[in-house]
N, CA and C of each residue as an Amber inpcrd file, in Angstrom:
protein
   345
 -13.2350000  29.2600000   5.0610000 -13.0690000  28.2180000   4.0490000
 -12.0430000  28.6690000   3.0310000 -11.1210000  27.7670000   2.7150000
 -10.1140000  28.0710000   1.6960000  -9.8230000  26.8580000   0.8450000
  -9.6410000  27.1140000  -0.4480000  -9.0980000  26.1320000  -1.3740000
  -7.9360000  26.8280000  -2.0670000  -6.7490000  26.2660000  -1.9530000
  -5.5580000  26.8940000  -2.5120000  -4.9020000  25.9480000  -3.4970000
  -4.9320000  26.3450000  -4.7720000  -4.3140000  25.5520000  -5.8220000
  -2.8480000  25.9150000  -5.9740000  -2.0650000  24.9460000  -6.4140000
  -0.6470000  25.1760000  -6.7190000  -0.1840000  24.1400000  -7.7280000
   1.0240000  24.3710000  -8.2610000   1.6150000  23.3950000  -9.1720000
   1.5510000  23.7750000 -10.6300000   0.8890000  24.8750000 -10.9480000
   0.8330000  25.3000000 -12.3300000   2.1670000  25.8530000 -12.7970000
   2.2510000  26.1370000 -14.0910000   3.4700000  26.6870000 -14.6490000
   3.5180000  26.5390000 -16.1430000   4.7070000  26.7460000 -16.6780000
   4.9450000  26.6310000 -18.1210000   5.5870000  25.2750000 -18.3980000
   5.0300000  24.5420000 -19.3440000   5.5550000  23.2260000 -19.6850000
   5.4810000  23.0440000 -21.1980000   6.4020000  22.2670000 -21.7460000
   6.4020000  22.0090000 -23.1830000   5.3480000  20.9590000 -23.5330000
   4.8670000  20.9800000 -24.7700000   3.9420000  19.9230000 -25.1940000
   4.5390000  18.5410000 -24.9560000   3.6860000  17.6480000 -24.4710000
   4.1440000  16.3080000 -24.1180000   4.6260000  16.1730000 -22.6880000
   4.7690000  17.2850000 -22.0020000   5.2530000  17.2690000 -20.6340000
   4.1640000  16.9680000 -19.6220000   4.5520000  17.0200000 -18.3440000
   3.6430000  16.6870000 -17.2470000   3.6860000  17.7610000 -16.1690000
   2.5770000  17.8710000 -15.4680000   2.4750000  18.7080000 -14.2770000
   1.5510000  18.0100000 -13.2920000   1.7570000  18.2850000 -12.0100000
   0.8220000  17.8180000 -11.0030000   0.2960000  19.0110000 -10.2340000
  -0.9910000  19.2280000 -10.3000000  -1.6380000  20.2890000  -9.5560000
  -2.0890000  19.7510000  -8.1960000  -2.0470000  20.6330000  -7.2030000
  -2.5390000  20.3030000  -5.8680000  -3.5450000  21.3570000  -5.4420000
  -4.4830000  20.9470000  -4.6130000  -5.4500000  21.8780000  -4.0410000
  -5.6230000  21.4940000  -2.5720000  -5.2020000  22.3880000  -1.6940000
  -5.2900000  22.1380000  -0.2610000  -6.5140000  22.8490000   0.2900000
  -7.3290000  22.1120000   1.0180000  -8.5800000  22.6380000   1.5580000
  -8.4780000  22.8650000   3.0540000  -9.2180000  23.8490000   3.5270000
  -9.2950000  24.1060000   4.9630000 -10.6220000  24.7740000   5.2820000
 -11.0700000  24.6040000   6.5290000 -12.2760000  25.2820000   6.9680000
 -13.5630000  24.5120000   6.7820000 -13.4690000  23.2860000   6.2810000
 -14.6660000  22.4570000   6.1400000 -14.2340000  20.9890000   6.1810000
 -15.2060000  20.0910000   6.2900000 -14.9080000  18.6610000   6.3950000
 -14.6520000  18.1030000   5.0090000 -13.4070000  18.1180000   4.6370000
 -12.9740000  17.7960000   3.2730000 -13.5120000  16.4540000   2.7950000
 -13.4820000  15.4520000   3.6340000 -13.8440000  14.0950000   3.2060000
 -15.3020000  13.9760000   2.7830000 -16.1390000  14.9080000   3.1650000
 -17.5660000  14.8350000   2.8410000 -17.9050000  15.4750000   1.4990000
 -16.9210000  16.0790000   0.8770000 -17.1680000  16.8320000  -0.3440000
 -16.5980000  16.1180000  -1.5650000 -17.3850000  16.1250000  -2.6390000
 -16.8420000  15.7370000  -3.9320000 -15.9000000  16.8420000  -4.3860000
 -14.7920000  16.4460000  -4.9720000 -13.7920000  17.4230000  -5.4220000
 -13.6640000  17.3630000  -6.9400000 -13.6280000  18.5290000  -7.5220000
 -13.6200000  18.6430000  -8.9740000 -12.5780000  19.6560000  -9.4230000
 -11.9630000  19.3620000 -10.5440000 -11.0990000  20.3390000 -11.2340000
 -11.8590000  20.8640000 -12.4470000 -11.8230000  22.1830000 -12.6080000
 -12.3390000  22.8660000 -13.7800000 -11.1790000  23.6490000 -14.4030000
 -11.3890000  24.0950000 -15.6210000 -10.4060000  24.9730000 -16.2500000
 -11.1060000  26.0000000 -17.1250000 -10.4140000  27.1070000 -17.3220000
 -10.9460000  28.1700000 -18.1670000  -9.8200000  28.7460000 -19.0080000
  -9.9580000  28.5900000 -20.3100000  -8.9840000  29.1340000 -21.2510000
  -9.3900000  30.5630000 -21.6060000  -8.4470000  31.3690000 -22.0700000
  -8.7640000  32.7560000 -22.4250000  -9.8860000  32.8160000 -23.4560000
 -10.8940000  33.6330000 -23.1760000 -11.9900000  33.8170000 -24.1040000
 -13.0020000  32.6940000 -24.1490000 -12.8480000  31.7090000 -23.2660000
 -13.7600000  30.5640000 -23.2510000 -14.4400000  30.4350000 -21.8960000
 -15.5210000  29.6630000 -21.8840000 -16.2190000  29.4140000 -20.6350000
 -15.4590000  28.3780000 -19.8100000 -15.7220000  28.4400000 -18.5080000
 -15.1190000  27.4440000 -17.6260000 -15.6790000  26.0680000 -17.9700000
 -14.7860000  25.0680000 -18.0140000 -15.2410000  23.7260000 -18.3630000
 -14.8100000  22.7260000 -17.3030000 -15.6110000  21.7160000 -17.1440000
 -15.3440000  20.6370000 -16.1950000 -14.2170000  19.7540000 -16.7160000
 -13.3240000  19.3300000 -15.8200000 -12.1970000  18.4900000 -16.2040000
 -12.3290000  17.0850000 -15.6130000 -12.4800000  17.0220000 -14.2780000
 -12.5240000  15.7160000 -13.6160000 -13.0970000  15.8550000 -12.2150000
 -13.7110000  14.7720000 -11.7410000 -14.3140000  14.7420000 -10.4060000
 -13.9390000  13.4640000  -9.6830000 -13.6280000  13.6070000  -8.3950000
 -13.4580000  12.4430000  -7.5210000 -14.5260000  12.5490000  -6.4360000
 -15.2970000  11.4750000  -6.2090000 -16.4020000  11.5530000  -5.2480000
 -15.9120000  11.6250000  -3.8110000 -16.8540000  11.9270000  -2.9310000
 -16.5160000  12.0400000  -1.5160000 -16.2920000  10.6780000  -0.8780000
 -17.0200000   9.6910000  -1.3570000 -16.9230000   8.3540000  -0.7800000
 -16.4810000   7.3920000  -1.8670000 -16.6610000   6.1470000  -1.6210000
 -16.2750000   5.1530000  -2.6100000 -17.0890000   5.3650000  -3.8820000
 -16.4290000   5.3570000  -4.9800000 -17.1000000   5.5760000  -6.2510000
 -16.0760000   5.8020000  -7.3400000 -16.5780000   5.9890000  -8.5160000
 -15.6600000   6.1270000  -9.6440000 -15.3500000   7.5920000  -9.9090000
 -14.1570000   7.8390000 -10.3440000 -13.7980000   9.1550000 -10.8280000
 -14.3260000   9.3110000 -12.2440000 -14.5000000  10.5570000 -12.6410000
 -15.0070000  10.8490000 -13.9740000 -14.1600000  11.9160000 -14.6290000
 -14.0200000  11.8140000 -15.9530000 -13.1640000  12.7220000 -16.7020000
 -13.8750000  13.2320000 -17.9490000 -13.5390000  14.4550000 -18.3000000
 -13.9620000  14.9610000 -19.5920000 -13.2670000  14.1690000 -20.6880000
 -13.9430000  13.9980000 -21.8070000 -13.3520000  13.2240000 -22.9060000
 -12.0180000  13.8160000 -23.3600000 -11.8910000  15.1150000 -23.2710000
 -10.6800000  15.7920000 -23.7580000  -9.4340000  15.4510000 -22.9400000
  -9.6110000  14.9490000 -21.7140000  -8.4510000  14.6610000 -20.8650000
  -8.3660000  13.1880000 -20.4800000  -9.3570000  12.3990000 -20.8450000
  -9.4080000  10.9930000 -20.4580000  -8.1780000  10.2650000 -20.9890000
  -7.5450000   9.4870000 -20.1110000  -6.3450000   8.7590000 -20.4850000
  -5.0570000   9.5460000 -20.3140000  -5.1690000  10.8510000 -20.0800000
  -3.9790000  11.6910000 -19.8870000  -3.9120000  12.2810000 -18.4820000
  -5.0610000  12.5890000 -17.9040000  -5.1330000  13.2120000 -16.5740000
  -5.6490000  12.1990000 -15.5600000  -5.1760000  12.3380000 -14.3220000
  -5.6590000  11.4940000 -13.2280000  -5.9600000  12.3670000 -12.0170000
  -7.1770000  12.2720000 -11.5120000  -7.5590000  12.9980000 -10.3010000
  -7.4950000  12.0310000  -9.1230000  -7.0240000  12.5320000  -7.9980000
  -6.9650000  11.7070000  -6.7930000  -7.0970000  12.6220000  -5.5750000
  -7.3530000  11.9970000  -4.4220000  -7.5020000  12.7840000  -3.2040000
  -6.8250000  12.0680000  -2.0420000  -6.3630000  12.8600000  -1.0910000
  -5.7870000  12.3510000   0.1480000  -6.5440000  13.0350000   1.2830000
  -7.4950000  12.3370000   1.8630000  -8.3320000  12.9500000   2.9020000
  -7.5330000  13.2700000   4.1660000  -6.4570000  12.5300000   4.4020000
  -5.6200000  12.8130000   5.5760000  -4.8980000  14.1470000   5.4300000
  -4.6690000  14.5560000   4.1960000  -3.9670000  15.8150000   3.9380000
  -4.9030000  16.9040000   3.4290000  -6.1930000  16.6050000   3.3600000
  -7.1770000  17.5790000   2.8390000  -6.7490000  18.1230000   1.4760000
  -6.3070000  17.2350000   0.6270000  -5.7260000  17.6610000  -0.6420000
  -6.2830000  16.8250000  -1.7940000  -6.5500000  17.5020000  -2.8950000
  -6.9000000  16.8370000  -4.1400000  -5.8320000  17.1680000  -5.1700000
  -5.5320000  16.1920000  -6.0120000  -4.4670000  16.3310000  -7.0030000
  -5.0240000  16.1580000  -8.4090000  -4.3010000  16.7210000  -9.3540000
  -4.5750000  16.4560000 -10.7620000  -3.2340000  16.2150000 -11.4350000
  -2.9710000  14.9550000 -11.7490000  -1.7690000  14.5990000 -12.4910000
  -2.0720000  14.7450000 -13.9690000  -1.3030000  15.5720000 -14.6510000
  -1.5510000  15.8580000 -16.0600000  -0.3410000  15.4070000 -16.8680000
  -0.5570000  14.4450000 -17.7440000   0.4980000  13.9260000 -18.6130000
   0.1660000  14.2060000 -20.0710000   1.1620000  14.0730000 -20.9030000
   0.9830000  14.2770000 -22.3540000   0.2430000  15.5830000 -22.6220000
   0.7170000  16.6300000 -22.0180000   0.0280000  17.9160000 -22.1340000
   0.0860000  18.4590000 -23.5540000  -0.9970000  19.1410000 -23.9220000
  -1.1450000  19.7230000 -25.2500000  -1.3480000  21.2290000 -25.1130000
  -1.0410000  21.9860000 -26.1540000  -1.2740000  23.4350000 -26.0810000
  -2.7250000  23.7810000 -25.7160000  -3.6580000  22.9630000 -26.1460000
  -5.0700000  23.2500000 -25.8310000  -5.4280000  22.9980000 -24.3710000
  -4.5030000  22.4720000 -23.5990000  -4.7080000  22.3420000 -22.1560000
  -4.3820000  23.6410000 -21.4220000  -3.8540000  24.6040000 -22.1340000
  -3.5310000  25.8910000 -21.5160000  -4.7910000  26.5440000 -20.9580000
  -4.7510000  26.8770000 -19.6750000  -5.9270000  27.4460000 -19.0010000
  -5.5680000  27.7670000 -17.5530000  -6.4740000  28.4550000 -16.8960000
  -6.4130000  28.5540000 -15.4450000  -7.2170000  27.3860000 -14.8950000
  -6.6120000  26.6390000 -13.9980000  -7.2420000  25.4530000 -13.4250000
  -7.7550000  25.7860000 -12.0230000  -9.0230000  25.4470000 -11.7920000
  -9.6850000  25.7590000 -10.5350000 -10.1020000  24.4790000  -9.8160000
 -10.0060000  24.5400000  -8.5220000 -10.4450000  23.4640000  -7.6580000
 -11.8190000  23.8280000  -7.0910000 -12.7210000  22.8390000  -7.0350000
 -14.0590000  23.0470000  -6.4970000 -14.4100000  21.9390000  -5.5110000
 -15.0340000  22.3230000  -4.4140000 -15.5600000  21.3690000  -3.4380000
 -17.0790000  21.5050000  -3.4160000 -17.7770000  20.3750000  -3.4840000
 -19.2350000  20.4400000  -3.5550000 -19.8660000  19.3570000  -2.6870000
 -20.9080000  19.7880000  -1.9480000 -21.7370000  18.8530000  -1.1980000
 -23.1580000  19.3700000  -1.2770000 -23.9930000  18.7000000  -2.0380000
 -25.3750000  19.0980000  -2.2910000 -25.3470000  20.5200000  -2.8780000
 -25.8990000  21.4940000  -2.1540000 -25.9450000  22.8500000  -2.7130000
 -24.8010000  23.7350000  -2.2380000 -23.8920000  23.1930000  -1.4470000
 -22.7480000  23.9620000  -0.9650000 -21.5850000  23.7760000  -1.9300000
 -20.9950000  24.8930000  -2.3290000 -19.9130000  24.8310000  -3.3100000
 -18.8690000  25.8750000  -2.9640000 -17.6210000  25.4390000  -2.9450000
 -16.4900000  26.3360000  -2.6930000 -15.5330000  26.2870000  -3.8650000
 -14.8910000  27.4350000  -4.1150000 -13.9570000  27.5470000  -5.2400000
 -12.6100000  28.0920000  -4.7720000 -11.5620000  27.6270000  -5.4180000
 -10.2590000  28.2260000  -5.2520000 -10.0630000  29.3490000  -6.2510000
  -8.9030000  29.9850000  -6.1900000  -8.6220000  31.1270000  -7.0720000
  -7.9270000  30.7190000  -8.3560000  -7.4900000  29.5010000  -8.4360000
  -6.9360000  29.0110000  -9.6830000  -5.4270000  29.0480000  -9.7550000
  -4.8980000  28.2360000 -10.6600000  -3.4700000  28.2160000 -10.9580000
  -3.3040000  28.1230000 -12.4740000  -2.3920000  28.9050000 -13.0010000
  -2.2180000  28.9910000 -14.4570000  -1.3660000  27.8260000 -14.9570000
  -1.8440000  27.1850000 -16.0110000  -1.0840000  26.1630000 -16.7200000
  -0.9210000  26.6250000 -18.1630000   0.3160000  26.7040000 -18.6090000
   0.6080000  27.1100000 -19.9800000   1.4430000  26.0250000 -20.6560000
   0.9300000  25.5200000 -21.7610000   1.6260000  24.4780000 -22.5200000
   2.0860000  25.0960000 -23.8310000   3.3800000  25.2610000 -23.9450000
   3.9220000  25.9490000 -25.1150000   5.3820000  25.5690000 -25.2940000
   5.7940000  25.5490000 -26.5660000   7.2100000  25.3030000 -26.8480000
   7.9630000  26.6180000 -26.9920000
């Protein structure tokens, strides 16, 4: 099982990034996919979730209206489009796959928002 995040980097405030997470080794379409983030010295926090089947996506209040989570089951990939980035969005972003009690994690990708 693998989850590999990419797309992180350094961006100025107000800029955009799109993160990708490619999954392998399990039936991707059956898993809810979630992005988490962890800033230095802080606990990991939930960012957004897209369900495995038809349903609504959910976002943390801190990113609502700025971030969009989506998935492409044909490509086994989940995305996080991040717009209007703020310095407080700086963190390592992790991809998670979950189905009942089964949970897989990626290793993360660094996002730094700074001028």
